[in-house]
DRENPA-3360 file (N, C-alpha, C; in nm, 2 decimals, always signed):
BEGIN
1 = MTVGSIIG = -2.17/-4.63/-1.18/-2.28/-4.58/-1.10/-2.41/-4.56/-1.18 ~ -2.52/-4.60/-1.13/-2.65/-4.58/-1.20/-2.68/-4.43/-1.19 ~ -2.78/-4.39/-1.27/-2.82/-4.25/-1.27/-2.88/-4.21/-1.13 ~ -2.95/-4.31/-1.07/-3.01/-4.29/-0.94/-2.90/-4.27/-0.84 ~ -2.80/-4.34/-0.85/-2.69/-4.33/-0.75/-2.61/-4.20/-0.76 ~ -2.60/-4.16/-0.89/-2.53/-4.03/-0.92/-2.61/-3.91/-0.86 ~ -2.74/-3.91/-0.89/-2.82/-3.80/-0.84/-2.84/-3.80/-0.69 ~ -2.85/-3.92/-0.64/-2.88/-3.94/-0.49/-2.75/-3.93/-0.40;
9 = EPLEIHSL = -2.63/-3.93/-0.46/-2.51/-3.93/-0.38/-2.50/-3.80/-0.29 ~ -2.53/-3.68/-0.34/-2.52/-3.56/-0.26/-2.62/-3.57/-0.14 ~ -2.73/-3.63/-0.16/-2.83/-3.65/-0.05/-2.77/-3.73/+0.07 ~ -2.70/-3.84/+0.03/-2.64/-3.92/+0.13/-2.52/-3.86/+0.20 ~ -2.44/-3.79/+0.12/-2.32/-3.72/+0.17/-2.36/-3.62/+0.28 ~ -2.47/-3.55/+0.25/-2.51/-3.44/+0.35/-2.62/-3.49/+0.44 ~ -2.64/-3.63/+0.44/-2.73/-3.69/+0.54/-2.87/-3.63/+0.53 ~ -2.92/-3.60/+0.41/-3.05/-3.55/+0.39/-3.16/-3.65/+0.36;
17 = ARGREKQE = -3.12/-3.76/+0.30/-3.22/-3.86/+0.27/-3.15/-4.00/+0.24 ~ -3.21/-4.10/+0.28/-3.16/-4.24/+0.25/-3.28/-4.33/+0.22 ~ -3.25/-4.44/+0.17/-3.35/-4.54/+0.14/-3.46/-4.50/+0.05 ~ -3.58/-4.53/+0.09/-3.70/-4.49/+0.01/-3.72/-4.34/-0.01 ~ -3.68/-4.26/+0.09/-3.69/-4.12/+0.08/-3.60/-4.07/-0.03 ~ -3.48/-4.12/-0.03/-3.38/-4.08/-0.14/-3.43/-4.12/-0.27 ~ -3.48/-4.24/-0.29/-3.53/-4.29/-0.41/-3.64/-4.20/-0.47 ~ -3.74/-4.16/-0.38/-3.85/-4.08/-0.42/-3.80/-3.94/-0.47;
25 = RVQELLRI = -3.70/-3.89/-0.39/-3.64/-3.76/-0.43/-3.57/-3.76/-0.56 ~ -3.50/-3.87/-0.59/-3.43/-3.89/-0.72/-3.53/-3.89/-0.83 ~ -3.64/-3.97/-0.81/-3.74/-3.98/-0.92/-3.81/-3.84/-0.94 ~ -3.83/-3.77/-0.83/-3.88/-3.63/-0.84/-3.79/-3.54/-0.93 ~ -3.66/-3.55/-0.90/-3.56/-3.47/-0.97/-3.56/-3.50/-1.12 ~ -3.57/-3.63/-1.15/-3.57/-3.67/-1.29/-3.70/-3.61/-1.36 ~ -3.81/-3.61/-1.29/-3.93/-3.56/-1.35/-3.91/-3.41/-1.38 ~ -3.85/-3.34/-1.28/-3.83/-3.19/-1.29/-3.75/-3.15/-1.41;
33 = VGLNPYFA = -3.65/-3.24/-1.45/-3.56/-3.20/-1.56/-3.61/-3.27/-1.69 ~ -3.73/-3.33/-1.69/-3.79/-3.38/-1.81/-3.75/-3.52/-1.85 ~ -3.71/-3.60/-1.75/-3.68/-3.74/-1.78/-3.77/-3.83/-1.71 ~ -3.78/-3.95/-1.76/-3.86/-4.06/-1.70/-3.80/-4.10/-1.57 ~ -3.88/-4.11/-1.46/-3.83/-4.15/-1.33/-3.76/-4.29/-1.33 ~ -3.81/-4.38/-1.42/-3.76/-4.51/-1.43/-3.62/-4.52/-1.49 ~ -3.57/-4.40/-1.54/-3.43/-4.40/-1.59/-3.33/-4.41/-1.47 ~ -3.38/-4.40/-1.35/-3.29/-4.40/-1.23/-3.20/-4.53/-1.23;
41 = NRYPHEFS = -3.25/-4.64/-1.29/-3.18/-4.77/-1.28/-3.09/-4.79/-1.40 ~ -3.08/-4.69/-1.49/-2.99/-4.70/-1.61/-2.86/-4.64/-1.58 ~ -2.77/-4.65/-1.68/-2.63/-4.60/-1.67/-2.61/-4.49/-1.77 ~ -2.52/-4.39/-1.74/-2.50/-4.28/-1.82/-2.48/-4.30/-1.97 ~ -2.40/-4.41/-2.00/-2.37/-4.44/-2.14/-2.49/-4.48/-2.22 ~ -2.60/-4.50/-2.16/-2.72/-4.53/-2.23/-2.80/-4.41/-2.27 ~ -2.75/-4.29/-2.25/-2.82/-4.17/-2.27/-2.75/-4.08/-2.38 ~ -2.83/-4.00/-2.44/-2.77/-3.90/-2.53/-2.70/-3.79/-2.46;
49 = GGQRQRIG = -2.63/-3.70/-2.53/-2.56/-3.59/-2.46/-2.66/-3.50/-2.39 ~ -2.77/-3.47/-2.46/-2.87/-3.38/-2.39/-2.93/-3.44/-2.27 ~ -2.96/-3.57/-2.27/-3.01/-3.64/-2.16/-2.91/-3.64/-2.04 ~ -2.79/-3.66/-2.08/-2.68/-3.67/-1.97/-2.67/-3.53/-1.91 ~ -2.69/-3.42/-1.99/-2.68/-3.29/-1.93/-2.80/-3.27/-1.83 ~ -2.91/-3.32/-1.87/-3.03/-3.31/-1.78/-3.01/-3.39/-1.65 ~ -2.94/-3.50/-1.66/-2.90/-3.57/-1.54/-2.81/-3.49/-1.45 ~ -2.71/-3.43/-1.51/-2.62/-3.34/-1.43/-2.70/-3.22/-1.37;
57 = IARALSLR = -2.79/-3.17/-1.44/-2.88/-3.06/-1.38/-2.95/-3.11/-1.26 ~ -3.01/-3.24/-1.27/-3.09/-3.30/-1.16/-3.00/-3.31/-1.04 ~ -2.87/-3.36/-1.06/-2.78/-3.37/-0.95/-2.75/-3.24/-0.88 ~ -2.73/-3.14/-0.97/-2.71/-3.00/-0.91/-2.82/-2.95/-0.83 ~ -2.95/-2.99/-0.86/-3.06/-2.94/-0.79/-3.09/-3.02/-0.67 ~ -3.03/-3.13/-0.65/-3.06/-3.23/-0.54/-3.06/-3.16/-0.40 ~ -2.97/-3.07/-0.38/-2.95/-3.00/-0.25/-3.03/-2.87/-0.24 ~ -3.11/-2.84/-0.33/-3.19/-2.72/-0.34/-3.10/-2.60/-0.32;
65 = PRFIVCDE = -3.01/-2.58/-0.41/-2.92/-2.47/-0.40/-2.98/-2.33/-0.43 ~ -2.92/-2.23/-0.38/-2.96/-2.09/-0.42/-2.88/-2.03/-0.53 ~ -2.76/-2.10/-0.56/-2.67/-2.05/-0.65/-2.60/-2.16/-0.73 ~ -2.60/-2.16/-0.86/-2.55/-2.27/-0.94/-2.45/-2.22/-1.04 ~ -2.33/-2.28/-1.04/-2.23/-2.24/-1.14/-2.24/-2.33/-1.26 ~ -2.27/-2.28/-1.38/-2.28/-2.35/-1.50/-2.16/-2.32/-1.59 ~ -2.06/-2.42/-1.60/-1.94/-2.39/-1.67/-1.95/-2.46/-1.81 ~ -1.97/-2.38/-1.91/-1.99/-2.43/-2.05/-2.09/-2.54/-2.05;
73 = PVSALDVS = -2.21/-2.52/-2.01/-2.31/-2.64/-2.00/-2.36/-2.68/-2.13 ~ -2.35/-2.61/-2.24/-2.41/-2.65/-2.36/-2.31/-2.65/-2.48 ~ -2.18/-2.63/-2.45/-2.08/-2.62/-2.56/-2.06/-2.75/-2.64 ~ -2.09/-2.86/-2.58/-2.06/-2.99/-2.64/-2.19/-3.04/-2.71 ~ -2.30/-2.97/-2.71/-2.43/-3.01/-2.76/-2.46/-2.95/-2.89 ~ -2.54/-3.03/-2.97/-2.59/-2.97/-3.10/-2.68/-2.85/-3.07 ~ -2.69/-2.76/-3.17/-2.76/-2.64/-3.15/-2.91/-2.66/-3.11 ~ -2.97/-2.75/-3.17/-3.11/-2.78/-3.13/-3.13/-2.83/-2.98;
81 = IQSQILNL = -3.03/-2.91/-2.94/-3.03/-2.95/-2.80/-2.99/-2.84/-2.71 ~ -2.90/-2.76/-2.75/-2.86/-2.64/-2.67/-2.98/-2.56/-2.63 ~ -3.07/-2.53/-2.73/-3.19/-2.45/-2.70/-3.28/-2.52/-2.60 ~ -3.29/-2.65/-2.60/-3.37/-2.72/-2.51/-3.31/-2.71/-2.36 ~ -3.18/-2.72/-2.35/-3.12/-2.72/-2.22/-3.12/-2.57/-2.17 ~ -3.10/-2.47/-2.25/-3.11/-2.33/-2.21/-3.25/-2.30/-2.16 ~ -3.35/-2.34/-2.24/-3.49/-2.32/-2.20/-3.52/-2.39/-2.07 ~ -3.47/-2.51/-2.05/-3.49/-2.58/-1.92/-3.43/-2.50/-1.80;
89 = LKELQREF = -3.31/-2.45/-1.82/-3.24/-2.38/-1.72/-3.32/-2.25/-1.68 ~ -3.38/-2.19/-1.78/-3.46/-2.07/-1.75/-3.59/-2.10/-1.68 ~ -3.65/-2.21/-1.72/-3.77/-2.26/-1.66/-3.75/-2.29/-1.51 ~ -3.64/-2.36/-1.48/-3.60/-2.40/-1.35/-3.58/-2.28/-1.26 ~ -3.51/-2.18/-1.32/-3.48/-2.06/-1.25/-3.61/-1.99/-1.21 ~ -3.70/-1.98/-1.30/-3.83/-1.92/-1.27/-3.91/-2.00/-1.16 ~ -3.90/-2.13/-1.16/-3.97/-2.21/-1.07/-3.91/-2.21/-0.93 ~ -3.78/-2.21/-0.92/-3.71/-2.23/-0.79/-3.64/-2.11/-0.74;
97 = GFSYLFVA = -3.62/-2.01/-0.83/-3.57/-1.88/-0.78/-3.43/-1.87/-0.75 ~ -3.34/-1.96/-0.80/-3.20/-1.95/-0.78/-3.13/-1.87/-0.88 ~ -3.00/-1.84/-0.86/-2.92/-1.76/-0.95/-2.82/-1.85/-1.02 ~ -2.78/-1.81/-1.14/-2.67/-1.88/-1.22/-2.55/-1.79/-1.23 ~ -2.43/-1.85/-1.22/-2.31/-1.79/-1.28/-2.29/-1.88/-1.40 ~ -2.31/-1.82/-1.52/-2.31/-1.89/-1.65/-2.18/-1.86/-1.72 ~ -2.09/-1.96/-1.73/-1.96/-1.94/-1.80/-1.97/-1.99/-1.94 ~ -1.94/-1.91/-2.04/-1.95/-1.96/-2.18/-1.87/-1.87/-2.27;
105 = HDLSVVEH = -1.83/-1.92/-2.39/-1.76/-1.84/-2.49/-1.86/-1.81/-2.61 ~ -1.97/-1.87/-2.61/-2.07/-1.84/-2.72/-2.15/-1.72/-2.68 ~ -2.13/-1.61/-2.75/-2.19/-1.48/-2.71/-2.34/-1.48/-2.73 ~ -2.39/-1.56/-2.83/-2.53/-1.57/-2.85/-2.60/-1.64/-2.74 ~ -2.54/-1.75/-2.69/-2.59/-1.82/-2.58/-2.59/-1.73/-2.45 ~ -2.48/-1.66/-2.43/-2.47/-1.57/-2.32/-2.58/-1.46/-2.32 ~ -2.61/-1.41/-2.44/-2.71/-1.30/-2.45/-2.85/-1.36/-2.42 ~ -2.87/-1.49/-2.46/-3.00/-1.55/-2.44/-3.03/-1.58/-2.29;
113 = ISDRVGVM = -2.93/-1.62/-2.21/-2.95/-1.67/-2.08/-2.93/-1.56/-1.97 ~ -2.86/-1.46/-2.00/-2.80/-1.37/-1.89/-2.89/-1.24/-1.87 ~ -2.88/-1.20/-1.75/-2.94/-1.07/-1.71/-2.82/-0.96/-1.71 ~ -2.71/-1.00/-1.65/-2.59/-0.92/-1.64/-2.47/-1.00/-1.70 ~ -2.38/-0.93/-1.78/-2.28/-1.00/-1.85/-2.14/-0.94/-1.81 ~ -2.05/-1.03/-1.77/-1.91/-0.99/-1.75/-1.82/-1.04/-1.85 ~ -1.73/-0.96/-1.91/-1.63/-1.00/-2.01/-1.50/-1.01/-1.94 ~ -1.43/-1.12/-1.95/-1.30/-1.14/-1.89/-1.19/-1.14/-2.00;
121 = YLGKLAEL = -1.07/-1.09/-1.97/-0.96/-1.10/-2.05/-0.84/-1.14/-1.97 ~ -0.77/-1.25/-2.00/-0.65/-1.29/-1.93/-0.67/-1.29/-1.78 ~ -0.79/-1.35/-1.74/-0.81/-1.37/-1.59/-0.87/-1.25/-1.52 ~ -0.90/-1.14/-1.58/-0.95/-1.03/-1.51/-1.08/-0.97/-1.58 ~ -1.17/-0.92/-1.50/-1.29/-0.86/-1.56/-1.25/-0.73/-1.64 ~ -1.29/-0.73/-1.76/-1.27/-0.61/-1.85/-1.39/-0.52/-1.85 ~ -1.51/-0.58/-1.84/-1.64/-0.51/-1.85/-1.75/-0.59/-1.78 ~ -1.84/-0.52/-1.72/-1.96/-0.58/-1.65/-2.07/-0.48/-1.66;
129 = ATREDLYH = -2.18/-0.53/-1.72/-2.30/-0.45/-1.74/-2.42/-0.53/-1.76 ~ -2.54/-0.47/-1.77/-2.66/-0.54/-1.80/-2.65/-0.59/-1.94 ~ -2.72/-0.69/-1.97/-2.72/-0.75/-2.11/-2.74/-0.65/-2.22 ~ -2.85/-0.57/-2.20/-2.88/-0.47/-2.30/-2.77/-0.37/-2.32 ~ -2.71/-0.32/-2.21/-2.60/-0.22/-2.22/-2.48/-0.28/-2.29 ~ -2.44/-0.40/-2.25/-2.32/-0.45/-2.30/-2.33/-0.49/-2.44 ~ -2.44/-0.54/-2.49/-2.45/-0.59/-2.63/-2.48/-0.47/-2.72 ~ -2.54/-0.36/-2.67/-2.57/-0.25/-2.76/-2.48/-0.13/-2.75;
137 = DPLHPYTR = -2.40/-0.12/-2.63/-2.31/-0.01/-2.61/-2.19/-0.05/-2.53 ~ -2.11/-0.14/-2.59/-1.99/-0.19/-2.52/-1.89/-0.07/-2.50 ~ -1.82/-0.07/-2.39/-1.73/+0.04/-2.36/-1.58/-0.01/-2.36 ~ -1.56/-0.14/-2.36/-1.42/-0.18/-2.37/-1.38/-0.23/-2.51 ~ -1.27/-0.20/-2.56/-1.23/-0.24/-2.70/-1.23/-0.39/-2.72 ~ -1.20/-0.47/-2.61/-1.20/-0.61/-2.63/-1.34/-0.66/-2.64 ~ -1.44/-0.60/-2.57/-1.58/-0.64/-2.58/-1.63/-0.61/-2.72 ~ -1.59/-0.49/-2.78/-1.63/-0.46/-2.91/-1.57/-0.56/-3.01;
145 = ALLSAIPV = -1.45/-0.60/-2.99/-1.39/-0.70/-3.08/-1.47/-0.83/-3.08 ~ -1.50/-0.88/-2.96/-1.58/-1.00/-2.94/-1.72/-0.99/-3.01 ~ -1.79/-0.88/-2.98/-1.92/-0.87/-3.04/-1.92/-0.86/-3.19 ~ -1.81/-0.80/-3.24/-1.81/-0.78/-3.39/-1.79/-0.92/-3.46 ~ -1.75/-1.02/-3.39/-1.72/-1.15/-3.44/-1.84/-1.24/-3.44 ~ -1.96/-1.19/-3.38/-2.08/-1.27/-3.38/-2.13/-1.29/-3.53 ~ -2.15/-1.41/-3.58/-2.20/-1.43/-3.71/-2.34/-1.37/-3.73 ~ -2.36/-1.31/-3.85/-2.49/-1.25/-3.89/-2.55/-1.35/-3.99;
153 = PDPRRKRD = -2.67/-1.39/-3.96/-2.74/-1.49/-4.05/-2.78/-1.44/-4.19 ~ -2.77/-1.31/-4.21/-2.81/-1.25/-4.34/-2.68/-1.22/-4.42 ~ -2.65/-1.29/-4.53/-2.53/-1.27/-4.60/-2.52/-1.13/-4.67 ~ -2.63/-1.06/-4.68/-2.63/-0.93/-4.75/-2.59/-0.82/-4.65 ~ -2.59/-0.85/-4.52/-2.55/-0.75/-4.42/-2.40/-0.75/-4.40 ~ -2.34/-0.64/-4.39/-2.20/-0.63/-4.36/-2.18/-0.57/-4.22 ~ -2.07/-0.61/-4.16/-2.03/-0.56/-4.03/-1.89/-0.53/-4.03 ~ -1.86/-0.42/-3.96/-1.72/-0.38/-3.95/-1.65/-0.47/-3.84;
161 = RVVLKGEV = -1.57/-0.56/-3.89/-1.50/-0.65/-3.79/-1.39/-0.58/-3.72 ~ -1.37/-0.60/-3.60/-1.25/-0.55/-3.52/-1.16/-0.67/-3.51 ~ -1.06/-0.68/-3.59/-0.97/-0.79/-3.59/-0.85/-0.76/-3.50 ~ -0.83/-0.85/-3.40/-0.72/-0.83/-3.31/-0.60/-0.89/-3.36 ~ -0.48/-0.83/-3.34/-0.36/-0.88/-3.39/-0.28/-0.94/-3.27 ~ -0.19/-1.03/-3.31/-0.10/-1.09/-3.21/-0.17/-1.20/-3.13 ~ -0.09/-1.26/-3.04/-0.14/-1.38/-2.96/-0.18/-1.33/-2.82 ~ -0.26/-1.41/-2.76/-0.30/-1.39/-2.62/-0.18/-1.41/-2.53;
169 = PSPVNPPS = -0.13/-1.31/-2.45/-0.02/-1.34/-2.36/-0.04/-1.44/-2.26 ~ +0.06/-1.49/-2.20/+0.05/-1.59/-2.09/-0.01/-1.53/-1.97 ~ -0.11/-1.59/-1.91/-0.16/-1.54/-1.78/-0.06/-1.56/-1.66 ~ +0.04/-1.64/-1.68/+0.14/-1.66/-1.58/+0.23/-1.54/-1.58 ~ +0.25/-1.48/-1.69/+0.34/-1.36/-1.70/+0.27/-1.25/-1.78 ~ +0.16/-1.19/-1.73/+0.08/-1.09/-1.80/+0.16/-0.97/-1.83 ~ +0.12/-0.89/-1.93/+0.18/-0.77/-1.97/+0.16/-0.66/-1.85 ~ +0.25/-0.57/-1.85/+0.24/-0.46/-1.75/+0.12/-0.37/-1.79;
177 = GCRFHPRC = +0.08/-0.28/-1.70/-0.04/-0.20/-1.73/-0.16/-0.27/-1.76 ~ -0.23/-0.23/-1.86/-0.35/-0.30/-1.90/-0.31/-0.43/-1.97 ~ -0.37/-0.54/-1.93/-0.34/-0.67/-1.99/-0.37/-0.68/-2.14 ~ -0.46/-0.60/-2.18/-0.51/-0.60/-2.32/-0.42/-0.51/-2.42 ~ -0.34/-0.43/-2.36/-0.27/-0.33/-2.44/-0.19/-0.38/-2.56 ~ -0.13/-0.50/-2.55/-0.05/-0.54/-2.67/-0.14/-0.57/-2.79 ~ -0.26/-0.59/-2.77/-0.35/-0.62/-2.89/-0.46/-0.52/-2.91 ~ -0.46/-0.41/-2.83/-0.56/-0.31/-2.84/-0.54/-0.21/-2.95;
185 = PLAQDICK = -0.63/-0.18/-3.03/-0.61/-0.08/-3.14/-0.61/+0.06/-3.09 ~ -0.65/+0.08/-2.96/-0.66/+0.22/-2.91/-0.55/+0.24/-2.80 ~ -0.46/+0.15/-2.78/-0.36/+0.16/-2.67/-0.27/+0.28/-2.69 ~ -0.25/+0.35/-2.57/-0.16/+0.46/-2.56/-0.06/+0.43/-2.45 ~ +0.04/+0.52/-2.43/+0.15/+0.50/-2.34/+0.10/+0.46/-2.20 ~ -0.01/+0.53/-2.15/-0.06/+0.50/-2.02/-0.11/+0.36/-2.00 ~ -0.16/+0.30/-2.11/-0.21/+0.17/-2.11/-0.10/+0.07/-2.09 ~ +0.02/+0.10/-2.13/+0.13/+0.01/-2.11/+0.19/+0.02/-1.97;
193 = QVEPAFEE = +0.17/+0.13/-1.91/+0.23/+0.15/-1.78/+0.14/+0.14/-1.66 ~ +0.01/+0.18/-1.67/-0.08/+0.18/-1.55/-0.19/+0.09/-1.58 ~ -0.21/+0.00/-1.48/-0.33/-0.09/-1.49/-0.46/-0.01/-1.46 ~ -0.55/-0.02/-1.55/-0.68/+0.06/-1.53/-0.76/+0.01/-1.42 ~ -0.82/+0.10/-1.35/-0.91/+0.06/-1.24/-1.05/+0.01/-1.30 ~ -1.11/-0.08/-1.23/-1.24/-0.13/-1.27/-1.34/-0.04/-1.21 ~ -1.40/+0.05/-1.29/-1.48/+0.16/-1.24/-1.62/+0.16/-1.30 ~ -1.71/+0.22/-1.23/-1.85/+0.23/-1.28/-1.85/+0.36/-1.37;
201 = KRPEHWVA = -1.84/+0.35/-1.50/-1.84/+0.46/-1.59/-1.98/+0.52/-1.62 ~ -2.07/+0.43/-1.62/-2.21/+0.46/-1.63/-2.30/+0.38/-1.53 ~ -2.42/+0.42/-1.51/-2.50/+0.35/-1.41/-2.50/+0.20/-1.44 ~ -2.45/+0.12/-1.34/-2.45/-0.03/-1.35/-2.36/-0.08/-1.47 ~ -2.27/+0.00/-1.52/-2.18/-0.03/-1.63/-2.04/-0.01/-1.58 ~ -1.97/-0.12/-1.55/-1.83/-0.11/-1.50/-1.73/-0.15/-1.61 ~ -1.62/-0.09/-1.62/-1.52/-0.12/-1.72/-1.38/-0.08/-1.67 ~ -1.28/-0.16/-1.71/-1.14/-0.13/-1.68/-1.07/-0.09/-1.81;
209 = CHMVDAVG = -1.07/+0.04/-1.84/-1.01/+0.09/-1.96/-0.98/+0.24/-1.95 ~ -0.86/+0.28/-1.99/-0.82/+0.42/-1.99/-0.88/+0.49/-2.11 ~ -0.93/+0.42/-2.21/-0.97/+0.48/-2.33/-1.12/+0.47/-2.35 ~ -1.20/+0.47/-2.24/-1.34/+0.46/-2.25/-1.40/+0.57/-2.34 ~ -1.35/+0.69/-2.33/-1.41/+0.80/-2.41/-1.38/+0.78/-2.56 ~ -1.26/+0.73/-2.59/-1.23/+0.70/-2.73/-1.32/+0.59/-2.79 ~ -1.35/+0.48/-2.70/-1.44/+0.38/-2.74/-1.58/+0.43/-2.77 ~ -1.63/+0.52/-2.68/-1.76/+0.58/-2.69/-1.78/+0.65/-2.82;
217 = KSAPLPLH = -1.67/+0.71/-2.88/-1.69/+0.78/-3.00/-1.69/+0.69/-3.13 ~ -1.66/+0.56/-3.11/-1.66/+0.47/-3.22/-1.80/+0.45/-3.27 ~ -1.82/+0.40/-3.39/-1.95/+0.37/-3.45/-2.01/+0.26/-3.37 ~ -2.14/+0.26/-3.35/-2.21/+0.15/-3.28/-2.21/+0.03/-3.36 ~ -2.21/-0.09/-3.29/-2.21/-0.22/-3.36/-2.35/-0.26/-3.40 ~ -2.37/-0.29/-3.53/-2.50/-0.33/-3.58/-2.52/-0.48/-3.54 ~ -2.56/-0.51/-3.42/-2.57/-0.65/-3.37/-2.70/-0.72/-3.41 ~ -2.80/-0.64/-3.43/-2.93/-0.71/-3.45/-3.00/-0.66/-3.58;
% end
């Protein structure tokens, strides 16, 4: 399929545009994502990875959505191209006013793009908070371990790493109680027996952990 056919297919499926109208809409979408409208007649293999990602974004925008799921949208791209795509996503959000659910494992990317951040472990939310609260005052021990692993560009700065032991259990047969307890440095007997509730421990800061008070007494993470 050509790029034009790929981007225009949702318009035909939902009977929103055909013929000349569809062609003009496809060209408009290509311009919106920073590509030449004449690229509509080319094929995906003729484009770089960053350009192909822009084509995918154009297709996602074709139905004028209010909500877009971005599943690892920049993980396969070079760092310089990642920043271009992230900035494009933010510009489009400002222009069209939609929301993203942004799924990623790169915590620096998550911090750059997100307003609110949820941390999952073994298929369940462990923590949910505003970006500022989660990155500067994490309440779940798993979140602290993740944040402690973010590389620091200054070799003279030292950080206390939280190194987790053991392997991630199977989500098919998760541990009893808190799913994180086999690897948690703060785990107590209650963690092995009772699954913690996902509760709002602070304003707009939700966490599923029996040991929130113990985490709060830990030294803050020097993230910046």
